[in-house]
Structure formats: structure tokens, C-alpha cells
N, CA, C and O atoms as a DFTB+ gen file, in Angstrom:
640 C
 N C O
     1  1       6.181       6.756     -17.883
     2  2       4.900       5.932     -17.480
     3  2       3.852       6.820     -17.983
     4  3       3.934       7.726     -17.153
     5  1       2.941       7.158     -18.771
     6  2       2.047       7.386     -18.866
     7  2       0.686       7.043     -17.607
     8  3       0.741       6.081     -16.842
     9  1      -0.380       7.978     -17.627
    10  2      -0.945       7.492     -16.134
    11  2      -2.216       7.492     -17.519
    12  3      -2.015       7.911     -18.659
    13  1      -3.770       6.770     -16.871
    14  2      -4.507       6.498     -17.407
    15  2      -5.794       7.652     -16.897
    16  3      -6.965       7.689     -17.275
    17  1      -5.093       8.517     -15.934
    18  2      -5.906       9.428     -15.086
    19  2      -5.100      10.817     -15.252
    20  3      -4.324      11.017     -14.318
    21  1      -5.120      11.749     -16.176
    22  2      -4.140      12.918     -16.297
    23  2      -4.516      13.915     -15.891
    24  3      -3.894      14.967     -16.034
    25  1      -6.070      13.763     -15.049
    26  2      -6.474      14.863     -14.364
    27  2      -6.217      15.073     -13.051
    28  3      -6.259      16.158     -12.470
    29  1      -5.840      13.571     -12.408
    30  2      -5.077      13.201     -11.340
    31  2      -4.013      13.746     -11.094
    32  3      -3.719      13.666      -9.901
    33  1      -2.872      14.587     -12.080
    34  2      -1.801      14.727     -11.392
    35  2      -1.716      16.082     -10.944
    36  3      -0.669      16.695     -10.733
    37  1      -3.279      16.655     -10.766
    38  2      -3.150      17.761      -9.816
    39  2      -3.205      17.359      -8.612
    40  3      -2.500      18.073      -7.899
    41  1      -3.868      16.304      -7.894
    42  2      -3.700      15.671      -6.871
    43  2      -2.955      15.089      -6.411
    44  3      -2.165      14.370      -7.022
    45  1      -3.025      15.306      -4.684
    46  2      -1.683      14.605      -3.806
    47  2      -1.824      14.166      -2.863
    48  3      -0.962      14.123      -1.985
    49  1      -3.886      13.348      -2.716
    50  2      -3.328      12.333      -1.681
    51  2      -4.483      11.060      -2.709
    52  3      -5.599      11.199      -3.210
    53  1      -3.748      10.173      -2.664
    54  2      -4.337       9.038      -2.972
    55  2      -4.831       7.739      -1.983
    56  3      -4.128       7.382      -1.038
    57  1      -5.970       7.155      -2.273
    58  2      -6.286       5.435      -2.428
    59  2      -5.846       4.695      -3.327
    60  3      -6.100       4.872      -4.519
    61  1      -4.973       3.568      -2.779
    62  2      -4.063       3.302      -4.086
    63  2      -4.682       1.689      -3.321
    64  3      -4.857       1.462      -2.124
    65  1      -4.914       0.741      -4.532
    66  2      -5.096      -0.674      -3.920
    67  2      -4.662      -1.354      -5.425
    68  3      -5.048      -1.074      -6.560
    69  1      -3.816      -2.239      -4.995
    70  2      -3.076      -3.216      -5.739
    71  2      -3.419      -4.543      -5.617
    72  3      -3.688      -4.775      -4.439
    73  1      -3.556      -5.779      -6.506
    74  2      -3.221      -6.980      -6.190
    75  2      -2.506      -7.804      -6.703
    76  3      -1.926      -7.476      -7.739
    77  1      -2.268      -9.428      -6.035
    78  2      -1.414     -10.286      -6.592
    79  2      -2.245     -10.927      -7.836
    80  3      -3.445     -11.181      -7.729
    81  1      -1.459     -11.180      -9.094
    82  2      -2.018     -11.690     -10.136
    83  2      -2.594     -12.684      -9.845
    84  3      -2.123     -13.573      -9.136
    85  1      -4.521     -12.674     -10.729
    86  2      -4.948     -13.798     -10.230
    87  2      -5.766     -13.582      -8.606
    88  3      -6.797     -14.193      -8.326
    89  1      -5.334     -12.966      -8.006
    90  2      -5.516     -12.718      -6.361
    91  2      -4.776     -13.878      -5.433
    92  3      -5.187     -14.082      -4.291
    93  1      -3.586     -14.675      -6.020
    94  2      -3.071     -15.164      -5.100
    95  2      -3.034     -14.513      -4.066
    96  3      -3.105     -13.314      -3.796
    97  1      -2.833     -16.051      -3.131
    98  2      -2.655     -15.315      -1.445
    99  2      -0.818     -15.187      -1.083
   100  3      -0.270     -15.635      -0.076
   101  1      -0.199     -14.509      -2.137
   102  2       1.153     -14.755      -1.942
   103  2       1.363     -13.896      -1.041
   104  3       2.530     -13.521      -1.155
   105  1       0.598     -13.130       0.213
   106  2       1.060     -12.388       1.216
   107  2       1.306     -13.685       2.238
   108  3       1.845     -13.669       3.345
   109  1       0.889     -14.513       1.703
   110  2       1.305     -15.721       3.112
   111  2       3.163     -16.323       2.834
   112  3       3.612     -17.234       3.529
   113  1       3.672     -15.913       2.184
   114  2       5.004     -16.205       1.381
   115  2       5.987     -15.561       2.628
   116  3       6.078     -14.356       2.862
   117  1       6.657     -16.579       3.329
   118  2       7.280     -15.808       3.880
   119  2       7.964     -14.757       3.362
   120  3       8.302     -14.882       2.184
   121  1       8.358     -13.425       4.111
   122  2       9.179     -12.253       4.282
   123  2       8.615     -11.287       2.563
   124  3       8.920     -10.179       2.122
   125  1       8.053     -11.976       2.235
   126  2       7.372     -11.457       1.770
   127  2       6.497      -9.670       2.214
   128  3       6.682      -8.719       1.456
   129  1       5.733      -9.543       3.317
   130  2       5.172      -8.053       3.803
   131  2       6.663      -7.394       4.007
   132  3       6.874      -6.203       3.776
   133  1       7.828      -8.448       4.537
   134  2       8.677      -7.581       4.975
   135  2       9.272      -6.549       3.869
   136  3       9.454      -5.334       3.929
   137  1       9.568      -7.755       2.556
   138  2       9.854      -6.963       1.353
   139  2       8.900      -5.866       0.727
   140  3       9.130      -5.167      -0.260
   141  1       8.013      -5.876       1.363
   142  2       6.860      -4.760       0.829
   143  2       7.200      -4.120       2.122
   144  3       8.118      -4.863       2.470
   145  1       7.141      -3.684       2.593
   146  2       7.883      -2.560       3.716
   147  2       8.860      -1.894       3.510
   148  3       8.865      -0.684       3.738
   149  1       9.862      -2.524       3.049
   150  2      11.381      -2.023       2.875
   151  2      11.388      -1.768       1.354
   152  3      12.497      -1.332       1.047
   153  1      10.616      -1.869       0.341
   154  2       9.918      -1.261      -0.848
   155  2       9.116      -0.058      -0.683
   156  3       9.684       0.844      -1.298
   157  1       7.962       0.397      -0.082
   158  2       7.466       0.953       0.344
   159  2       8.118       2.560       0.904
   160  3       7.843       3.680       0.471
   161  1       9.238       2.084       2.219
   162  2      10.160       2.701       2.527
   163  2      11.146       3.530       1.721
   164  3      11.308       4.745       1.830
   165  1      11.686       2.828       1.019
   166  2      12.412       3.280      -0.259
   167  2      11.888       4.238      -1.535
   168  3      12.550       5.162      -2.006
   169  1      10.656       3.852      -1.958
   170  2      10.105       4.469      -2.687
   171  2       9.260       5.826      -2.168
   172  3       9.203       6.923      -2.723
   173  1       8.727       5.461      -1.125
   174  2       8.658       7.049      -0.206
   175  2       9.607       8.317      -0.152
   176  3       9.404       9.530      -0.109
   177  1      10.576       7.621      -0.171
   178  2      12.205       8.543      -0.005
   179  2      12.341       8.929      -1.438
   180  3      12.502      10.128      -1.666
   181  1      12.306       8.198      -2.317
   182  2      12.626       8.464      -3.726
   183  2      11.585       9.260      -4.261
   184  3      12.009      10.052      -5.103
   185  1      10.421       9.315      -4.067
   186  2       9.775      10.113      -4.497
   187  2       8.644      11.110      -3.958
   188  3       7.594      11.556      -4.421
   189  1       9.534      11.282      -2.459
   190  2       9.142      12.396      -1.583
   191  2       7.583      12.031      -0.797
   192  3       6.833      12.833      -0.240
   193  1       7.459      10.972      -0.922
   194  2       6.081      10.474      -0.679
   195  2       5.702      10.361       0.980
   196  3       6.503       9.838       1.756
   197  1       4.298      10.948       1.474
   198  2       4.208      10.418       2.790
   199  2       3.105       9.044       2.989
   200  3       2.432       8.983       1.960
   201  1       2.823       8.258       3.683
   202  2       2.492       7.519       3.930
   203  2       1.232       7.473       5.100
   204  3       1.548       7.097       6.229
   205  1      -0.023       7.808       4.862
   206  2      -0.609       8.044       5.937
   207  2      -1.583       6.745       6.497
   208  3      -1.973       6.619       7.658
   209  1      -1.791       6.072       5.670
   210  2      -2.170       4.616       6.141
   211  2      -2.317       3.305       4.806
   212  3      -2.731       3.376       3.649
   213  1      -1.820       2.280       5.541
   214  2      -1.300       1.078       4.366
   215  2      -1.942      -0.232       5.206
   216  3      -2.134      -0.213       6.422
   217  1      -2.210      -1.267       4.406
   218  2      -2.692      -2.274       4.965
   219  2      -1.783      -3.786       3.961
   220  3      -1.217      -3.592       2.885
   221  1      -1.837      -4.712       4.423
   222  2      -0.937      -5.365       3.475
   223  2      -1.934      -6.779       3.309
   224  3      -1.601      -7.402       4.317
   225  1      -2.619      -7.343       2.841
   226  2      -3.493      -8.272       2.722
   227  2      -3.092      -9.770       2.285
   228  3      -2.574      -9.754       1.169
   229  1      -3.152     -10.625       2.655
   230  2      -2.464     -11.914       1.878
   231  2      -2.914     -11.923       0.023
   232  3      -2.479     -12.605      -0.905
   233  1      -3.730     -11.077       0.067
   234  2      -3.939     -10.950      -1.705
   235  2      -3.866      -9.927      -2.256
   236  3      -3.639      -9.977      -3.465
   237  1      -4.021      -8.639      -1.628
   238  2      -3.735      -7.303      -1.999
   239  2      -3.471      -6.251      -1.001
   240  3      -3.522      -6.530       0.197
   241  1      -3.232      -5.229      -1.352
   242  2      -2.892      -4.519      -0.198
   243  2      -3.319      -2.873      -0.859
   244  3      -3.298      -2.684      -2.075
   245  1      -3.582      -2.096      -0.168
   246  2      -4.347      -0.806      -0.197
   247  2      -3.151       0.871       0.763
   248  3      -2.464       0.964       1.780
   249  1      -3.477       1.620      -0.147
   250  2      -1.896       2.808       0.478
   251  2      -3.049       4.052       0.484
   252  3      -3.843       4.231      -0.440
   253  1      -2.972       4.935       1.804
   254  2      -3.359       5.984       1.572
   255  2      -2.016       7.285       1.790
   256  3      -1.429       7.649       2.809
   257  1      -1.879       7.780       0.182
   258  2      -0.515       8.142       0.199
   259  2      -0.293       9.678      -0.196
   260  3      -0.814       9.837      -1.300
   261  1       0.201      10.718       0.207
   262  2       0.622      11.684      -0.299
   263  2       1.471      11.990      -1.566
   264  3       2.565      11.554      -1.210
   265  1       1.569      12.270      -2.297
   266  2       2.125      12.232      -3.536
   267  2       2.140      13.289      -4.292
   268  3       1.113      13.964      -4.364
   269  1       3.104      13.598      -4.893
   270  2       2.671      14.230      -6.535
   271  2       2.191      13.807      -7.565
   272  3       2.943      13.174      -8.306
   273  1       1.134      13.959      -7.863
   274  2       0.295      13.171      -8.649
   275  2       1.004      12.338      -9.826
   276  3       0.938      11.126     -10.030
   277  1       1.727      13.365     -10.571
   278  2       2.681      13.489     -11.607
   279  2       3.647      11.826     -11.408
   280  3       4.124      11.177     -12.339
   281  1       3.689      11.591     -10.412
   282  2       4.513      10.264     -10.084
   283  2       3.753       9.071      -9.170
   284  3       4.278       8.202      -8.473
   285  1       2.663       9.277      -9.363
   286  2       2.220       8.214      -8.659
   287  2       2.182       6.556      -9.082
   288  3       2.277       5.513      -8.434
   289  1       1.975       6.915     -10.639
   290  2       2.500       5.918     -11.453
   291  2       4.181       5.126     -11.382
   292  3       4.411       3.932     -11.187
   293  1       5.335       6.412     -11.645
   294  2       6.555       5.673     -11.145
   295  2       6.171       5.218      -9.926
   296  3       6.698       4.118      -9.762
   297  1       5.588       5.491      -9.101
   298  2       6.157       5.203      -7.793
   299  2       5.658       3.365      -7.397
   300  3       6.309       2.418      -6.956
   301  1       4.323       3.510      -7.787
   302  2       4.057       2.215      -7.947
   303  2       4.295       1.288      -9.021
   304  3       3.838       0.147      -9.087
   305  1       5.069       1.878      -9.887
   306  2       5.677       0.945     -10.800
   307  2       7.254       0.153     -10.050
   308  3       7.905      -0.828     -10.411
   309  1       7.422       1.106      -8.907
   310  2       8.901       0.746      -8.693
   311  2       8.925       0.025      -7.219
   312  3       9.823      -0.414      -6.500
   313  1       7.913       0.093      -7.150
   314  2       7.265      -0.841      -5.404
   315  2       6.884      -2.175      -6.111
   316  3       7.274      -3.237      -5.625
   317  1       6.306      -2.156      -6.986
   318  2       5.961      -3.557      -7.379
   319  2       7.366      -4.263      -8.211
   320  3       7.670      -5.452      -8.112
   321  1       7.871      -3.577      -8.764
   322  2       9.068      -4.080      -9.407
   323  2      10.004      -4.444      -8.364
   324  3      10.798      -5.323      -8.700
   325  1      10.131      -3.939      -7.038
   326  2      11.448      -3.729      -6.272
   327  2      10.355      -5.590      -5.260
   328  3      10.730      -6.503      -4.524
   329  1       9.531      -5.337      -5.653
   330  2       8.363      -6.798      -4.307
   331  2       8.687      -7.925      -5.369
   332  3       9.218      -8.979      -5.019
   333  1       8.376      -7.683      -6.558
   334  2       8.570      -8.859      -7.469
   335  2      10.217      -9.786      -7.371
   336  3      10.564     -10.953      -7.190
   337  1      10.834      -8.564      -7.593
   338  2      12.580      -8.791      -7.653
   339  2      12.920      -9.848      -6.498
   340  3      13.313     -11.013      -6.542
   341  1      12.688      -9.193      -5.710
   342  2      12.092     -10.026      -4.107
   343  2      11.613     -11.323      -4.227
   344  3      12.369     -12.246      -3.922
   345  1      10.679     -11.516      -4.552
   346  2      10.013     -12.971      -4.011
   347  2       9.796     -13.465      -5.031
   348  3       9.137     -14.429      -4.640
   349  1       9.848     -13.580      -6.314
   350  2      10.182     -14.347      -7.392
   351  2      11.526     -15.434      -7.611
   352  3      11.462     -16.409      -8.359
   353  1      12.710     -15.071      -6.828
   354  2      13.679     -16.618      -6.635
   355  2      13.063     -17.631      -5.190
   356  3      13.241     -18.840      -5.045
   357  1      12.285     -16.654      -4.212
   358  2      11.886     -17.888      -3.336
   359  2      10.778     -18.705      -4.053
   360  3      10.968     -19.892      -4.318
   361  1       9.560     -18.036      -4.384
   362  2       8.384     -18.824      -5.111
   363  2       8.767     -19.358      -6.710
   364  3       8.069     -20.149      -7.344
   365  1       9.580     -18.960      -7.022
   366  2       9.739     -19.741      -8.676
   367  2       9.005     -19.651      -9.520
   368  3       8.875     -20.565     -10.335
   369  1       8.024     -18.078      -9.606
   370  2       7.034     -17.710     -10.336
   371  2       7.362     -16.819     -11.593
   372  3       7.575     -15.812     -10.917
   373  1       7.493     -16.546     -12.402
   374  2       7.100     -15.783     -13.425
   375  2       6.948     -13.915     -13.215
   376  3       5.876     -13.343     -13.019
   377  1       7.841     -13.466     -13.284
   378  2       7.928     -12.062     -12.975
   379  2       5.830     -11.335     -12.972
   380  3       5.126     -10.819     -12.104
   381  1       5.586     -11.764     -14.601
   382  2       4.281     -11.532     -14.594
   383  2       3.567     -12.243     -13.882
   384  3       2.542     -11.564     -13.820
   385  1       3.365     -13.254     -13.224
   386  2       2.711     -13.759     -12.111
   387  2       2.634     -13.178     -10.836
   388  3       1.618     -13.558     -10.255
   389  1       3.128     -12.618     -10.363
   390  2       3.433     -12.120      -8.802
   391  2       1.826     -10.943      -8.749
   392  3       0.770     -11.262      -8.204
   393  1       2.053      -9.804      -9.366
   394  2       0.836      -8.265      -9.405
   395  2       0.134      -8.450     -10.827
   396  3       0.775      -8.728     -11.840
   397  1      -1.425      -8.244     -10.792
   398  2      -2.384      -8.184     -11.435
   399  2      -1.623      -6.196     -11.889
   400  3      -1.076      -5.220     -11.376
   401  1      -2.160      -6.737     -13.173
   402  2      -1.200      -5.305     -14.184
   403  2      -1.629      -4.579     -13.423
   404  3      -2.327      -5.034     -12.517
   405  1      -1.333      -2.973     -13.520
   406  2      -1.902      -1.772     -12.641
   407  2      -2.117      -1.598     -11.580
   408  3      -1.594      -2.234     -10.664
   409  1      -3.206      -0.400     -11.405
   410  2      -3.560      -0.655     -10.109
   411  2      -4.790       0.441     -10.100
   412  3      -4.950       1.167     -11.081
   413  1      -5.721       0.536      -8.856
   414  2      -6.640       1.304      -8.645
   415  2      -6.059       2.440      -8.085
   416  3      -4.941       2.157      -7.655
   417  1      -6.357       3.615      -7.911
   418  2      -6.429       4.257      -7.395
   419  2      -7.806       5.754      -7.273
   420  3      -8.563       6.074      -8.190
   421  1      -7.743       6.420      -5.839
   422  2      -8.814       7.500      -5.992
   423  2      -8.552       8.491      -5.257
   424  3      -8.568       8.535      -4.027
   425  1      -8.198       9.651      -6.313
   426  2      -7.668      11.009      -5.425
   427  2      -8.863      11.148      -4.474
   428  3     -10.076      10.941      -4.445
   429  1      -7.631      11.718      -3.533
   430  2      -8.883      11.870      -2.272
   431  2      -8.893      13.635      -2.421
   432  3      -7.950      14.306      -2.839
   433  1     -10.122      14.112      -1.994
   434  2     -10.214      15.467      -2.271
   435  2     -10.553      15.992      -1.096
   436  3     -10.159      17.127      -0.830
   437  1     -11.537      15.087       0.047
   438  2     -11.884      15.883       1.141
   439  2     -11.587      15.046       2.452
   440  3     -11.588      13.820       2.333
   441  1     -11.300      15.678       3.854
   442  2     -10.543      14.919       4.645
   443  2     -11.933      13.731       5.320
   444  3     -11.686      12.707       5.956
   445  1     -13.619      14.325       4.891
   446  2     -14.174      13.299       4.885
   447  2     -13.928      12.003       4.382
   448  3     -13.972      10.941       5.004
   449  1     -13.625      12.227       3.021
   450  2     -13.039      10.803       2.212
   451  2     -11.970      10.190       2.610
   452  3     -11.793       8.972       2.651
   453  1     -11.163      11.123       2.941
   454  2     -10.104      10.539       3.880
   455  2     -10.069       9.429       5.025
   456  3      -9.466       8.356       5.046
   457  1     -10.812       9.958       5.868
   458  2     -11.097       9.214       6.857
   459  2     -11.671       8.097       6.884
   460  3     -11.251       7.291       7.715
   461  1     -12.861       7.675       5.947
   462  2     -13.437       6.802       5.308
   463  2     -12.659       5.581       4.687
   464  3     -12.957       4.409       4.913
   465  1     -11.492       6.050       3.770
   466  2     -10.908       5.162       3.402
   467  2      -9.772       4.699       4.214
   468  3      -9.166       3.681       3.880
   469  1      -9.293       5.671       5.721
   470  2      -8.287       5.248       6.552
   471  2      -9.112       4.096       7.138
   472  3      -8.585       3.040       7.489
   473  1     -10.653       4.381       7.246
   474  2     -10.963       3.263       8.167
   475  2     -10.977       2.355       7.419
   476  3     -10.244       1.457       7.833
   477  1     -11.403       2.148       6.596
   478  2     -11.740       0.864       5.332
   479  2     -10.392      -0.132       5.350
   480  3     -10.369      -1.356       5.223
   481  1      -9.413       0.685       5.527
   482  2      -7.862       0.250       5.409
   483  2      -7.418      -0.516       6.637
   484  3      -6.682      -1.502       6.648
   485  1      -8.049       0.164       7.796
   486  2      -7.577      -0.304       9.397
   487  2      -8.971      -1.706       9.598
   488  3      -8.932      -2.644      10.394
   489  1      -9.748      -1.482       8.884
   490  2     -10.835      -2.523       9.284
   491  2     -10.335      -3.886       8.188
   492  3     -10.567      -5.070       8.432
   493  1      -9.738      -3.457       7.175
   494  2      -9.403      -4.489       6.188
   495  2      -9.280      -6.236       7.177
   496  3     -10.159      -7.097       7.217
   497  1      -8.254      -6.267       7.681
   498  2      -7.744      -7.387       8.453
   499  2      -9.106      -8.079       9.022
   500  3      -9.396      -9.244       8.754
   501  1      -9.900      -7.239       9.829
   502  2     -10.573      -7.750      10.673
   503  2     -12.034      -7.995       9.611
   504  3     -12.779      -8.956       9.803
   505  1     -12.246      -7.122       8.659
   506  2     -13.880      -7.882       8.050
   507  2     -13.068      -9.318       7.451
   508  3     -13.854     -10.237       7.219
   509  1     -11.483      -9.646       7.150
   510  2     -11.358     -10.796       6.271
   511  2     -11.009     -11.984       7.547
   512  3     -10.849     -13.188       7.344
   513  1     -10.941     -11.284       8.896
   514  2     -11.518     -12.433       9.695
   515  2     -10.228     -12.748      10.478
   516  3     -10.193     -13.542      11.418
   517  1      -8.965     -11.922       9.916
   518  2      -7.206     -12.114      10.180
   519  2      -7.049     -11.775      11.758
   520  3      -6.118     -12.287      12.381
   521  1      -7.786     -11.080      12.270
   522  2      -7.494     -10.259      13.724
   523  2      -8.914      -9.939      13.903
   524  3      -9.889      -9.858      13.155
   525  1      -8.654      -9.760      15.349
   526  2     -10.224      -9.193      16.228
   527  2      -9.902      -7.884      16.156
   528  3     -10.753      -7.497      15.355
   529  1      -9.254      -6.924      16.444
   530  2      -8.717      -5.417      16.556
   531  2      -7.808      -5.672      15.169
   532  3      -7.200      -6.650      14.734
   533  1      -8.110      -3.706      14.485
   534  2      -7.035      -3.067      13.548
   535  2      -5.817      -3.210      14.042
   536  3      -4.715      -3.436      13.541
   537  1      -6.238      -3.027      15.190
   538  2      -3.994      -2.506      16.041
   539  2      -3.791      -4.301      15.977
   540  3      -2.570      -4.458      15.999
   541  1      -4.209      -5.160      15.935
   542  2      -3.664      -6.388      16.031
   543  2      -3.025      -7.149      14.632
   544  3      -2.454      -8.237      14.557
   545  1      -3.293      -6.309      13.719
   546  2      -2.751      -6.599      12.538
   547  2      -1.421      -6.005      12.328
   548  3      -1.540      -4.814      12.042
   549  1       0.129      -6.505      12.377
   550  2       0.964      -6.417      12.219
   551  2       1.308      -5.384      10.449
   552  3       2.211      -4.587      10.194
   553  1       0.560      -5.704       9.883
   554  2       1.060      -5.455       8.912
   555  2       0.057      -4.151       8.400
   556  3      -0.418      -4.313       7.275
   557  1      -0.298      -2.933       9.075
   558  2      -0.830      -1.873       8.847
   559  2      -0.941      -0.962       9.696
   560  3      -0.989      -1.263      10.889
   561  1      -1.003       0.268       9.309
   562  2      -0.812       1.290       9.919
   563  2      -1.643       1.507      11.082
   564  3      -1.102       2.315      11.838
   565  1      -3.125       0.947      11.648
   566  2      -3.367       1.171      12.797
   567  2      -2.396       1.376      13.667
   568  3      -1.937       2.414      14.143
   569  1      -2.155       0.324      13.808
   570  2      -1.146       0.465      14.814
   571  2      -0.881       1.733      15.600
   572  3      -1.053       2.113      16.758
   573  1      -0.341       2.272      14.366
   574  2       0.850       3.781      14.379
   575  2      -0.671       4.782      14.700
   576  3      -0.593       5.999      14.871
   577  1      -1.724       4.180      14.731
   578  2      -3.175       5.494      15.239
   579  2      -3.454       4.787      16.136
   580  3      -3.781       5.556      17.039
   581  1      -3.560       3.543      16.569
   582  2      -4.087       3.136      18.091
   583  2      -3.126       2.841      18.810
   584  3      -3.184       3.827      19.545
   585  1      -2.364       2.323      19.152
   586  2      -1.300       2.133      20.186
   587  2      -0.126       3.325      20.199
   588  3      -0.438       4.405      19.697
   589  1       1.312       3.149      20.799
   590  2       2.197       3.802      21.187
   591  2       3.265       3.304      20.149
   592  3       4.324       3.870      19.880
   593  1       2.713       1.972      19.543
   594  2       4.059       1.369      18.399
   595  2       3.584       2.047      16.677
   596  3       2.607       1.797      15.970
   597  1       4.669       2.893      16.485
   598  2       4.738       3.672      15.239
   599  2       4.962       2.138      13.843
   600  3       5.201       2.285      12.644
   601  1       4.821       1.173      14.403
   602  2       4.460       0.096      13.430
   603  2       5.941      -0.434      12.516
   604  3       7.067      -0.398      13.011
   605  1       5.649      -0.893      11.166
   606  2       6.808      -0.959      10.719
   607  2       7.366      -0.099       9.907
   608  3       8.588      -0.083       9.755
   609  1       6.354       0.933       9.124
   610  2       6.848       2.022       8.132
   611  2       6.495       3.124       8.651
   612  3       5.334       3.264       9.036
   613  1       7.314       4.011       8.754
   614  2       6.405       5.876       9.274
   615  2       5.602       5.917       8.876
   616  3       5.560       5.411       7.755
   617  1       4.403       6.489       9.386
   618  2       3.377       7.190       9.262
   619  2       3.146       8.565       9.189
   620  3       3.759       9.387       9.870
   621  1       2.574       8.741       8.656
   622  2       2.536      10.479       8.122
   623  2       1.165      10.905       8.875
   624  3       0.493      11.402       7.972
   625  1       0.483      10.958       9.959
   626  2      -0.451      11.464      10.594
   627  2      -0.800      13.214      10.777
   628  3      -1.700      13.684      11.474
   629  1      -0.160      13.711      10.234
   630  2      -0.111      15.153      10.587
   631  2      -1.012      15.900       9.146
   632  3      -0.810      17.079       8.855
   633  1      -1.779      15.215       8.521
   634  2      -2.735      15.489       7.744
   635  2      -4.345      16.343       7.991
   636  3      -5.329      16.337       7.252
   637  1      -4.176      16.892       9.046
   638  2      -5.724      17.697       9.387
   639  2      -5.232      19.291       8.922
   640  3      -6.027      20.228       8.996
């Protein structure tokens, strides 16, 4: 699969955002977040990637991921395909109606930008009014940073 960002193939850390089709709140569907967590764990192993931050929101997700830049498009393709296959039978929707096409990514070049993006990820559920504290949102890496709870997905915190 080609990439719209060929110059990013040399990078290894990315802030990624992908949304559900038409910003639908599919995240509220039972079992979807579990399927996304399963898919992220699988794809991280398959592509030798490390997640340093994530948040699952009702309409979108954000990731902070260390991965060979040449593999980011394949990682996201496989992640989205797996999740779509899991959710389609339950929601009875067409494959094309699960995810918005493509995904957005920003190559992270400095620790300062990394920290800004990580803080943004962790505060997303608070800003959206889902919880009062970042660590209260089960579907975020904030728990791994602010509590003794590793959370649902192993987090790579040795990025400094």
C-alpha cells in the first residue's frame, strides 16, 4: 500500500488519528473498544511497534506509536480491517461505513512535541466530558502513566 507521506518513511514515531465514518459514535457499540484493543495488540506484535499513548473515543481514536515509518500505512490498514470485521456483524453495517478512508499522522521529531501530543491524548476524554480525570477513562493510556494499573494495552514508556 502506498503512502501519501513518502518523506515520513524515515521516521519512527507518529501521532495518528482516525475517525469513524461520518464521525458516527460507533465507540458506544458494545464490544468495539475491546476489539480495537485486541487489534492494536495484534498489529503491534505483527509490525514490531510500540504504543506510547492511545485513547479510544466514541467517534475517533488517537495513537502515539513507535513504528518503522514504512509500515505505518500497513499497520493502520490491518488495524481498521480487523476492527471492521468484528463490528460489522453486530451493527449490521457495510464495511465502507465503519471507518473514514485513510488516517491522519504527524511524524514526531522532538520530545517536546511528543509530550504535547501525549498530554492531548490523555486529556481528550476530559475535554469531551466523558470523565473528570484522564486516568478515569478506561480506554486510554493515561492509567499506565498516572496509576499502578497498566491498562488494557501494554504501553512503551521508555521513550525518553
